[in-house]
N, CA, C and O atoms as CSV, one atom per row, in Angstrom:
chain,resi,resn,atom,element,x,y,z
A,1,MET,N,N,9.970,-9.380,20.642
A,1,MET,CA,C,10.661,-8.657,19.539
A,1,MET,C,C,9.547,-7.598,19.011
A,1,MET,O,O,8.341,-7.763,18.828
A,2,LYS,N,N,10.296,-6.555,18.845
A,2,LYS,CA,C,10.011,-5.419,18.183
A,2,LYS,C,C,9.339,-5.816,16.522
A,2,LYS,O,O,9.940,-6.598,15.785
A,3,VAL,N,N,8.322,-5.296,16.202
A,3,VAL,CA,C,7.602,-5.326,14.708
A,3,VAL,C,C,7.950,-4.249,14.137
A,3,VAL,O,O,7.666,-3.220,14.749
A,4,LEU,N,N,8.725,-4.098,12.692
A,4,LEU,CA,C,9.225,-3.037,12.143
A,4,LEU,C,C,8.077,-3.102,10.751
A,4,LEU,O,O,7.752,-4.080,10.078
A,5,GLU,N,N,7.683,-1.819,10.655
A,5,GLU,CA,C,6.750,-1.865,9.002
A,5,GLU,C,C,8.043,-2.258,8.110
A,5,GLU,O,O,7.596,-3.122,7.356
A,6,LYS,N,N,9.017,-2.128,7.890
A,6,LYS,CA,C,9.492,-2.571,6.765
A,6,LYS,C,C,9.539,-3.686,6.471
A,6,LYS,O,O,9.576,-4.032,5.290
A,7,ASP,N,N,9.556,-4.962,7.982
A,7,ASP,CA,C,9.452,-6.278,7.858
A,7,ASP,C,C,8.118,-6.615,7.347
A,7,ASP,O,O,8.130,-7.479,6.470
A,8,ILE,N,N,7.036,-6.174,7.660
A,8,ILE,CA,C,5.460,-6.527,7.496
A,8,ILE,C,C,5.640,-6.138,5.617
A,8,ILE,O,O,5.390,-7.000,4.774
A,9,GLN,N,N,6.071,-4.822,5.272
A,9,GLN,CA,C,6.180,-4.371,4.117
A,9,GLN,C,C,6.829,-5.693,3.018
A,9,GLN,O,O,6.352,-6.132,1.972
A,10,ARG,N,N,7.915,-6.019,3.659
A,10,ARG,CA,C,8.655,-7.030,3.045
A,10,ARG,C,C,7.986,-8.396,2.584
A,10,ARG,O,O,8.207,-9.051,1.566
A,11,THR,N,N,7.074,-8.641,3.667
A,11,THR,CA,C,6.443,-10.328,3.636
A,11,THR,C,C,5.261,-9.933,2.963
A,11,THR,O,O,4.892,-10.869,2.254
A,12,CYS,N,N,4.391,-8.806,2.861
A,12,CYS,CA,C,3.576,-8.370,1.953
A,12,CYS,C,C,4.098,-8.695,0.629
A,12,CYS,O,O,4.022,-9.770,0.033
A,13,LEU,N,N,4.595,-7.688,0.292
A,13,LEU,CA,C,5.296,-7.558,-1.269
A,13,LEU,C,C,5.699,-9.082,-1.615
A,13,LEU,O,O,5.423,-9.515,-2.733
A,14,ALA,N,N,6.349,-9.899,-0.666
A,14,ALA,CA,C,6.524,-10.967,-0.975
A,14,ALA,C,C,5.501,-12.296,-1.429
A,14,ALA,O,O,5.839,-13.223,-2.165
A,15,ARG,N,N,4.136,-12.107,-0.762
A,15,ARG,CA,C,3.328,-12.673,-0.737
A,15,ARG,C,C,2.623,-12.075,-2.090
A,15,ARG,O,O,2.368,-12.926,-2.942
A,16,LEU,N,N,2.353,-11.019,-2.329
A,16,LEU,CA,C,2.010,-10.528,-3.547
A,16,LEU,C,C,2.756,-10.673,-4.951
A,16,LEU,O,O,2.217,-10.462,-6.037
A,17,ALA,N,N,4.002,-11.043,-4.770
A,17,ALA,CA,C,4.636,-11.286,-5.702
A,17,ALA,C,C,4.229,-12.605,-6.362
A,17,ALA,O,O,4.379,-12.769,-7.573
A,18,LEU,N,N,3.714,-13.546,-5.562
A,18,LEU,CA,C,3.220,-14.817,-6.084
A,18,LEU,C,C,2.057,-15.254,-6.680
A,18,LEU,O,O,1.776,-16.411,-6.992
A,19,CYS,N,N,1.185,-13.929,-6.864
A,19,CYS,CA,C,-0.231,-13.480,-7.375
A,19,CYS,C,C,0.145,-13.400,-9.026
A,19,CYS,O,O,0.939,-12.540,-9.408
A,20,ARG,N,N,-0.335,-14.140,-9.771
A,20,ARG,CA,C,-0.301,-13.859,-10.904
A,20,ARG,C,C,-0.941,-12.778,-11.418
A,20,ARG,O,O,-0.531,-12.071,-12.338
A,21,ARG,N,N,-2.244,-12.625,-10.633
A,21,ARG,CA,C,-2.955,-11.577,-11.556
A,21,ARG,C,C,-3.014,-9.857,-10.337
A,21,ARG,O,O,-3.844,-9.086,-9.856
A,22,ALA,N,N,-1.667,-10.059,-10.372
A,22,ALA,CA,C,-1.301,-8.658,-9.486
A,22,ALA,C,C,-0.076,-8.067,-10.190
A,22,ALA,O,O,0.601,-8.835,-10.874
A,23,TYR,N,N,0.238,-6.914,-10.102
A,23,TYR,CA,C,1.072,-6.251,-10.730
A,23,TYR,C,C,1.296,-5.135,-9.814
A,23,TYR,O,O,0.694,-4.065,-9.910
A,24,ILE,N,N,2.460,-5.492,-8.632
A,24,ILE,CA,C,2.320,-4.501,-7.614
A,24,ILE,C,C,4.046,-3.888,-7.339
A,24,ILE,O,O,5.098,-4.435,-7.668
A,25,TRP,N,N,3.837,-2.607,-6.643
A,25,TRP,CA,C,5.558,-2.367,-6.462
A,25,TRP,C,C,5.723,-1.601,-5.266
A,25,TRP,O,O,4.570,-1.446,-4.864
A,26,ARG,N,N,6.460,-1.062,-4.509
A,26,ARG,CA,C,6.796,-0.650,-3.342
A,26,ARG,C,C,6.991,0.892,-3.773
A,26,ARG,O,O,7.953,1.274,-4.438
A,27,ASN,N,N,5.946,1.737,-3.305
A,27,ASN,CA,C,5.790,3.058,-3.615
A,27,ASN,C,C,6.719,4.220,-2.590
A,27,ASN,O,O,6.141,4.582,-1.565
A,28,ASN,N,N,7.739,4.633,-2.787
A,28,ASN,CA,C,8.396,5.513,-1.746
A,28,ASN,C,C,8.078,7.186,-1.981
A,28,ASN,O,O,8.076,7.693,-3.103
A,29,THR,N,N,7.842,7.854,-0.875
A,29,THR,CA,C,7.694,9.067,-0.845
A,29,THR,C,C,8.620,9.676,0.066
A,29,THR,O,O,9.361,8.991,0.770
A,30,GLY,N,N,8.615,10.844,0.085
A,30,GLY,CA,C,9.650,11.938,0.724
A,30,GLY,C,C,10.106,12.931,0.270
A,30,GLY,O,O,9.453,13.414,-0.655
A,31,GLY,N,N,11.221,13.574,0.637
A,31,GLY,CA,C,11.675,14.494,0.367
A,31,GLY,C,C,13.201,14.722,0.279
A,31,GLY,O,O,13.800,13.859,0.920
A,32,LEU,N,N,13.923,15.521,-0.253
A,32,LEU,CA,C,15.254,15.765,-0.019
A,32,LEU,C,C,15.802,17.112,-0.113
A,32,LEU,O,O,15.013,17.928,-0.589
A,33,TYR,N,N,17.246,17.671,0.304
A,33,TYR,CA,C,17.780,18.824,0.067
A,33,TYR,C,C,18.922,18.787,-0.481
A,33,TYR,O,O,19.816,18.112,0.029
A,34,ASP,N,N,19.148,19.594,-1.772
A,34,ASP,CA,C,20.480,19.289,-2.460
A,34,ASP,C,C,21.366,20.212,-1.856
A,34,ASP,O,O,21.233,20.808,-0.787
A,35,SER,N,N,22.275,20.251,-2.667
A,35,SER,CA,C,23.427,21.118,-2.088
A,35,SER,C,C,23.083,22.188,-1.760
A,35,SER,O,O,23.302,22.525,-0.597
A,36,GLN,N,N,22.410,23.117,-2.687
A,36,GLN,CA,C,22.059,24.186,-2.572
A,36,GLN,C,C,21.044,24.620,-1.428
A,36,GLN,O,O,20.726,25.809,-1.473
A,37,LYS,N,N,20.514,23.905,-0.470
A,37,LYS,CA,C,19.570,23.563,0.431
A,37,LYS,C,C,18.124,23.819,-0.296
A,37,LYS,O,O,17.254,24.513,0.230
A,38,HIS,N,N,17.961,23.143,-1.636
A,38,HIS,CA,C,16.547,23.370,-2.205
A,38,HIS,C,C,15.721,22.380,-1.768
A,38,HIS,O,O,16.383,21.342,-1.750
A,39,PHE,N,N,14.643,22.189,-1.419
A,39,PHE,CA,C,13.892,21.015,-1.237
A,39,PHE,C,C,13.135,20.282,-2.183
A,39,PHE,O,O,12.153,20.898,-2.598
A,40,TYR,N,N,13.304,19.156,-2.641
A,40,TYR,CA,C,12.350,18.688,-3.385
A,40,TYR,C,C,11.764,17.619,-3.089
A,40,TYR,O,O,12.513,16.780,-2.589
A,41,ARG,N,N,10.198,17.180,-3.260
A,41,ARG,CA,C,9.587,16.418,-2.874
A,41,ARG,C,C,9.335,15.068,-3.665
A,41,ARG,O,O,9.348,15.313,-4.871
A,42,TYR,N,N,9.162,14.033,-3.460
A,42,TYR,CA,C,9.066,12.928,-4.441
A,42,TYR,C,C,7.807,12.129,-3.886
A,42,TYR,O,O,7.762,11.883,-2.681
A,43,GLY,N,N,6.835,11.739,-4.688
A,43,GLY,CA,C,5.630,10.889,-4.263
A,43,GLY,C,C,4.759,11.974,-4.102
A,43,GLY,O,O,4.977,13.184,-4.034
A,44,LYS,N,N,3.394,11.096,-4.037
A,44,LYS,CA,C,2.597,11.969,-3.483
A,44,LYS,C,C,2.345,11.907,-2.112
A,44,LYS,O,O,2.567,10.790,-1.644
A,45,VAL,N,N,1.904,12.850,-1.217
A,45,VAL,CA,C,1.494,12.864,0.189
A,45,VAL,C,C,0.621,11.932,0.704
A,45,VAL,O,O,-0.535,12.070,0.304
A,46,GLY,N,N,0.795,11.145,1.367
A,46,GLY,CA,C,-0.512,10.430,1.819
A,46,GLY,C,C,-0.562,9.361,1.058
A,46,GLY,O,O,-1.438,8.538,1.323
A,47,SER,N,N,0.397,9.089,-0.125
A,47,SER,CA,C,0.123,7.839,-1.006
A,47,SER,C,C,0.431,6.409,-0.219
A,47,SER,O,O,1.059,6.531,0.833
A,48,SER,N,N,0.146,5.396,-0.522
A,48,SER,CA,C,-0.096,3.902,0.329
A,48,SER,C,C,1.497,3.322,-0.300
A,48,SER,O,O,2.055,3.477,-1.387
A,49,ASP,N,N,1.888,2.583,0.990
A,49,ASP,CA,C,3.549,1.902,0.781
A,49,ASP,C,C,3.405,0.895,-0.367
A,49,ASP,O,O,4.443,0.694,-0.998
A,50,ILE,N,N,2.508,0.347,-0.685
A,50,ILE,CA,C,2.380,-0.744,-1.890
A,50,ILE,C,C,1.331,-0.164,-2.774
A,50,ILE,O,O,0.267,0.177,-2.257
A,51,LEU,N,N,1.493,-0.038,-3.867
A,51,LEU,CA,C,0.656,0.402,-4.991
A,51,LEU,C,C,0.471,-0.753,-6.362
A,51,LEU,O,O,1.409,-1.532,-6.536
A,52,GLY,N,N,-0.499,-0.819,-7.117
A,52,GLY,CA,C,-0.425,-1.563,-8.018
A,52,GLY,C,C,-1.789,-1.992,-8.675
A,52,GLY,O,O,-2.773,-1.302,-8.408
A,53,LEU,N,N,-1.889,-2.756,-9.267
A,53,LEU,CA,C,-3.051,-3.535,-10.013
A,53,LEU,C,C,-3.285,-4.607,-9.863
A,53,LEU,O,O,-2.324,-5.361,-9.713
A,54,VAL,N,N,-4.563,-5.131,-9.836
A,54,VAL,CA,C,-5.188,-6.360,-9.621
A,54,VAL,C,C,-6.205,-6.683,-10.527
A,54,VAL,O,O,-6.950,-5.814,-10.979
A,55,GLU,N,N,-6.311,-8.109,-10.888
A,55,GLU,CA,C,-7.239,-8.539,-11.636
A,55,GLU,C,C,-8.413,-8.843,-10.495
A,55,GLU,O,O,-8.151,-9.378,-9.417
A,56,ILE,N,N,-9.778,-8.409,-10.905
A,56,ILE,CA,C,-10.791,-8.723,-10.410
A,56,ILE,C,C,-11.953,-8.793,-11.571
A,56,ILE,O,O,-12.236,-7.848,-12.307
A,57,ASP,N,N,-12.588,-10.120,-11.597
A,57,ASP,CA,C,-13.491,-10.265,-12.783
A,57,ASP,C,C,-13.167,-9.766,-14.354
A,57,ASP,O,O,-13.859,-9.065,-15.092
A,58,GLY,N,N,-11.726,-10.450,-14.615
A,58,GLY,CA,C,-11.249,-9.800,-15.700
A,58,GLY,C,C,-10.801,-8.158,-16.084
A,58,GLY,O,O,-10.606,-7.724,-17.219
A,59,ARG,N,N,-10.699,-7.386,-14.780
A,59,ARG,CA,C,-11.034,-5.943,-14.946
A,59,ARG,C,C,-9.428,-5.811,-14.213
A,59,ARG,O,O,-9.209,-6.637,-13.328
A,60,GLY,N,N,-8.439,-4.936,-14.498
A,60,GLY,CA,C,-7.775,-4.246,-13.668
A,60,GLY,C,C,-7.963,-3.718,-12.923
A,60,GLY,O,O,-8.692,-2.825,-13.356
A,61,ILE,N,N,-7.754,-3.518,-11.487
A,61,ILE,CA,C,-8.371,-2.443,-10.940
A,61,ILE,C,C,-7.190,-2.159,-9.960
A,61,ILE,O,O,-6.342,-3.002,-9.669
A,62,PHE,N,N,-7.237,-0.460,-9.325
A,62,PHE,CA,C,-6.070,-0.241,-8.703
A,62,PHE,C,C,-5.976,-0.485,-7.354
A,62,PHE,O,O,-7.023,-0.394,-6.713
A,63,LEU,N,N,-4.859,-0.805,-6.715
A,63,LEU,CA,C,-4.521,-1.674,-5.466
A,63,LEU,C,C,-3.908,-0.666,-4.798
A,63,LEU,O,O,-2.940,-0.258,-5.439
A,64,ALA,N,N,-4.123,0.057,-3.490
A,64,ALA,CA,C,-3.323,0.630,-2.368
A,64,ALA,C,C,-3.262,0.036,-1.129
A,64,ALA,O,O,-4.333,0.005,-0.524
A,65,ILE,N,N,-2.115,-0.537,-0.479
A,65,ILE,CA,C,-1.984,-0.816,0.729
A,65,ILE,C,C,-0.989,-0.312,1.727
A,65,ILE,O,O,0.218,-0.544,1.658
A,66,GLU,N,N,-1.563,0.377,2.637
A,66,GLU,CA,C,-0.824,1.143,3.595
A,66,GLU,C,C,-0.422,-0.096,4.590
A,66,GLU,O,O,-1.191,-0.903,5.113
A,67,ILE,N,N,1.014,-0.016,4.704
A,67,ILE,CA,C,1.100,-0.851,6.002
A,67,ILE,C,C,1.376,0.037,7.304
A,67,ILE,O,O,2.077,1.049,7.309
A,68,LYS,N,N,0.762,-0.466,8.322
A,68,LYS,CA,C,1.438,0.004,9.534
A,68,LYS,C,C,1.796,-0.899,10.770
A,68,LYS,O,O,0.944,-1.771,10.944
A,69,LYS,N,N,2.698,-0.919,11.560
A,69,LYS,CA,C,3.243,-1.719,12.701
A,69,LYS,C,C,1.855,-1.732,13.701
A,69,LYS,O,O,1.307,-0.647,13.898
A,70,PRO,N,N,1.387,-2.748,14.223
A,70,PRO,CA,C,0.471,-3.134,15.323
A,70,PRO,C,C,0.531,-1.855,16.048
A,70,PRO,O,O,1.535,-1.440,16.626
A,71,GLY,N,N,-0.578,-1.270,15.984
A,71,GLY,CA,C,-0.911,-0.124,16.618
A,71,GLY,C,C,-0.823,1.565,16.158
A,71,GLY,O,O,-1.220,2.619,16.654
A,72,GLY,N,N,-0.071,1.166,14.925
A,72,GLY,CA,C,0.478,2.401,14.277
A,72,GLY,C,C,-0.861,3.338,13.826
A,72,GLY,O,O,-1.883,2.653,13.871
A,73,VAL,N,N,-1.028,4.291,13.537
A,73,VAL,CA,C,-2.058,5.290,13.188
A,73,VAL,C,C,-2.115,5.992,12.013
A,73,VAL,O,O,-1.235,6.853,12.029
A,74,LEU,N,N,-2.658,6.008,11.155
A,74,LEU,CA,C,-2.806,6.451,9.942
A,74,LEU,C,C,-2.757,8.218,10.017
A,74,LEU,O,O,-3.285,8.855,10.928
A,75,THR,N,N,-2.103,8.761,9.003
A,75,THR,CA,C,-2.198,10.432,9.184
A,75,THR,C,C,-3.363,10.743,8.664
A,75,THR,O,O,-4.100,9.844,8.257
A,76,ASP,N,N,-3.689,11.926,8.597
A,76,ASP,CA,C,-4.710,12.367,7.732
A,76,ASP,C,C,-4.719,12.118,6.050
A,76,ASP,O,O,-5.676,11.731,5.381
A,77,ASN,N,N,-3.259,12.484,5.546
A,77,ASN,CA,C,-3.577,12.417,4.189
A,77,ASN,C,C,-3.676,10.830,3.798
A,77,ASN,O,O,-4.285,10.387,2.824
A,78,GLN,N,N,-2.941,10.063,4.778
A,78,GLN,CA,C,-3.267,8.410,4.141
A,78,GLN,C,C,-4.915,8.279,4.346
A,78,GLN,O,O,-5.644,7.798,3.479
A,79,LYS,N,N,-5.195,8.576,5.106
A,79,LYS,CA,C,-6.783,8.211,5.319
A,79,LYS,C,C,-7.317,9.056,4.035
A,79,LYS,O,O,-8.115,8.400,3.367
A,80,GLU,N,N,-7.095,10.177,3.608
A,80,GLU,CA,C,-7.966,10.430,2.302
A,80,GLU,C,C,-7.284,10.005,1.330
A,80,GLU,O,O,-7.830,10.296,0.265
A,81,PHE,N,N,-6.106,9.312,1.179
A,81,PHE,CA,C,-5.717,8.696,-0.058
A,81,PHE,C,C,-6.540,7.402,0.009
A,81,PHE,O,O,-7.024,7.074,-1.074
A,82,LEU,N,N,-6.747,6.772,0.826
A,82,LEU,CA,C,-7.007,5.260,0.748
A,82,LEU,C,C,-8.697,5.494,0.569
A,82,LEU,O,O,-9.443,4.635,0.099
A,83,ALA,N,N,-9.008,6.448,0.907
A,83,ALA,CA,C,-10.863,7.041,0.927
A,83,ALA,C,C,-11.166,7.374,-0.494
A,83,ALA,O,O,-12.185,6.963,-1.048
A,84,GLU,N,N,-9.991,8.360,-1.269
A,84,GLU,CA,C,-10.324,8.338,-2.768
A,84,GLU,C,C,-10.117,7.414,-3.500
A,84,GLU,O,O,-10.728,7.446,-4.568
A,85,VAL,N,N,-9.146,6.174,-3.227
A,85,VAL,CA,C,-8.870,5.145,-3.844
A,85,VAL,C,C,-10.082,4.177,-3.750
A,85,VAL,O,O,-10.471,3.628,-4.781
A,86,ASN,N,N,-10.751,3.920,-2.457
A,86,ASN,CA,C,-12.312,3.109,-2.488
A,86,ASN,C,C,-13.057,3.705,-3.246
A,86,ASN,O,O,-13.652,3.075,-4.121
A,87,LYS,N,N,-13.238,5.285,-3.080
A,87,LYS,CA,C,-14.260,5.960,-3.410
A,87,LYS,C,C,-14.496,5.525,-5.060
A,87,LYS,O,O,-15.578,5.307,-5.605
A,88,ARG,N,N,-13.292,5.478,-5.598
A,88,ARG,CA,C,-13.369,5.531,-7.218
A,88,ARG,C,C,-12.971,4.156,-7.649
A,88,ARG,O,O,-12.222,3.952,-8.605
A,89,GLY,N,N,-13.455,3.304,-6.974
A,89,GLY,CA,C,-13.474,1.942,-7.507
A,89,GLY,C,C,-12.457,0.974,-7.102
A,89,GLY,O,O,-12.562,-0.201,-7.453
A,90,GLY,N,N,-11.385,1.423,-6.320
A,90,GLY,CA,C,-10.052,0.847,-6.148
A,90,GLY,C,C,-10.324,-0.067,-4.944
A,90,GLY,O,O,-11.427,-0.200,-4.414
A,91,VAL,N,N,-9.035,-0.764,-4.524
A,91,VAL,CA,C,-9.316,-1.249,-3.578
A,91,VAL,C,C,-8.175,-0.877,-2.399
A,91,VAL,O,O,-7.111,-1.497,-2.376
A,92,GLY,N,N,-8.417,-0.021,-1.606
A,92,GLY,CA,C,-7.751,0.412,-0.558
A,92,GLY,C,C,-7.710,-0.068,0.942
A,92,GLY,O,O,-8.627,0.183,1.723
A,93,ILE,N,N,-6.667,-0.723,1.263
A,93,ILE,CA,C,-6.731,-1.215,2.693
A,93,ILE,C,C,-5.567,-0.937,3.623
A,93,ILE,O,O,-4.424,-0.758,3.202
A,94,VAL,N,N,-5.902,-0.907,4.905
A,94,VAL,CA,C,-4.386,-0.531,6.055
A,94,VAL,C,C,-4.182,-2.035,6.587
A,94,VAL,O,O,-4.995,-2.950,6.721
A,95,THR,N,N,-3.220,-1.981,6.766
A,95,THR,CA,C,-2.802,-3.750,7.409
A,95,THR,C,C,-1.481,-3.578,8.132
A,95,THR,O,O,-0.550,-2.846,7.796
A,96,ASP,N,N,-1.568,-4.456,9.281
A,96,ASP,CA,C,-0.368,-4.884,10.176
A,96,ASP,C,C,0.241,-6.429,10.223
A,96,ASP,O,O,1.034,-6.872,11.054
A,97,SER,N,N,-0.382,-7.156,9.043
A,97,SER,CA,C,0.414,-8.438,8.590
A,97,SER,C,C,-0.182,-9.029,7.690
A,97,SER,O,O,-1.395,-8.934,7.505
A,98,MET,N,N,0.669,-9.779,6.952
A,98,MET,CA,C,0.510,-10.498,5.761
A,98,MET,C,C,-0.789,-11.218,5.515
A,98,MET,O,O,-1.571,-11.172,4.565
A,99,GLU,N,N,-0.794,-11.937,6.710
A,99,GLU,CA,C,-2.007,-12.768,6.593
A,99,GLU,C,C,-3.400,-11.941,6.854
A,99,GLU,O,O,-4.451,-12.368,6.376
A,100,ASP,N,N,-3.357,-10.693,7.664
A,100,ASP,CA,C,-4.533,-9.849,7.462
A,100,ASP,C,C,-4.439,-9.030,6.155
A,100,ASP,O,O,-5.464,-8.458,5.784
A,101,MET,N,N,-3.530,-8.937,5.564
A,101,MET,CA,C,-3.995,-8.438,4.347
A,101,MET,C,C,-4.565,-9.408,3.214
A,101,MET,O,O,-5.375,-9.052,2.358
A,102,VAL,N,N,-4.054,-10.606,3.329
A,102,VAL,CA,C,-4.636,-11.355,2.378
A,102,VAL,C,C,-6.163,-11.567,2.836
A,102,VAL,O,O,-7.022,-11.490,1.958
A,103,ASP,N,N,-6.548,-11.831,4.160
A,103,ASP,CA,C,-7.478,-11.930,4.379
A,103,ASP,C,C,-8.861,-10.699,3.603
A,103,ASP,O,O,-9.832,-10.900,2.874
A,104,GLN,N,N,-8.179,-9.276,4.336
A,104,GLN,CA,C,-8.771,-8.263,3.478
A,104,GLN,C,C,-8.880,-8.212,2.194
A,104,GLN,O,O,-9.855,-7.612,1.744
A,105,LEU,N,N,-8.020,-8.757,1.368
A,105,LEU,CA,C,-8.049,-8.797,0.035
A,105,LEU,C,C,-8.886,-9.671,-0.670
A,105,LEU,O,O,-9.271,-9.548,-1.833
A,106,LYS,N,N,-9.116,-10.497,0.069
A,106,LYS,CA,C,-10.064,-11.968,-0.256
A,106,LYS,C,C,-11.338,-11.523,-0.214
A,106,LYS,O,O,-12.138,-11.715,-1.129
A,107,SER,N,N,-11.665,-10.753,1.113
A,107,SER,CA,C,-12.961,-10.163,1.512
A,107,SER,C,C,-13.218,-8.817,0.404
A,107,SER,O,O,-14.160,-8.026,0.445
A,108,ARG,N,N,-12.419,-8.829,-0.282
A,108,ARG,CA,C,-12.757,-7.676,-1.219
A,108,ARG,C,C,-12.841,-8.225,-2.839
A,108,ARG,O,O,-12.986,-7.534,-3.848
A,109,GLY,N,N,-12.696,-9.726,-2.729
A,109,GLY,CA,C,-12.701,-9.943,-4.276
A,109,GLY,C,C,-11.329,-10.587,-5.293
A,109,GLY,O,O,-11.343,-11.128,-6.398
A,110,VAL,N,N,-10.211,-10.244,-4.358
A,110,VAL,CA,C,-8.877,-10.375,-4.821
A,110,VAL,C,C,-8.684,-11.569,-4.468
A,110,VAL,O,O,-8.780,-11.826,-3.268
A,111,SER,N,N,-8.322,-12.749,-5.526
A,111,SER,CA,C,-7.849,-13.937,-5.192
A,111,SER,C,C,-6.355,-13.798,-4.945
A,111,SER,O,O,-5.844,-12.972,-5.701
A,112,ILE,N,N,-5.542,-14.359,-4.124
A,112,ILE,CA,C,-4.276,-14.199,-3.955
A,112,ILE,C,C,-3.875,-15.412,-3.377
A,112,ILE,O,O,-2.694,-15.595,-3.081
């Protein structure tokens, strides 16, 4: 059976919703053309699929989770976004399963 990113996102969001120390949301990005053929972009290019805040040691920390299907590859913009989040004290990870997400977050001090 083929694993889809949207299914991984759904399970990750459901698991994060159980955590009282997390405030999370699905981050949509993309673009569209209006009837006059004008292009409008929404969201930050490269920003992660799931964004939010988590509590670590009583402090609110920015959280960014990029979801990839197994074998999926990050774009340069996604790599840059996660690097900036981590460089500035946030928690930025890339995962291909809910179990891996939980393990990575726990290793970064996020209790979920």
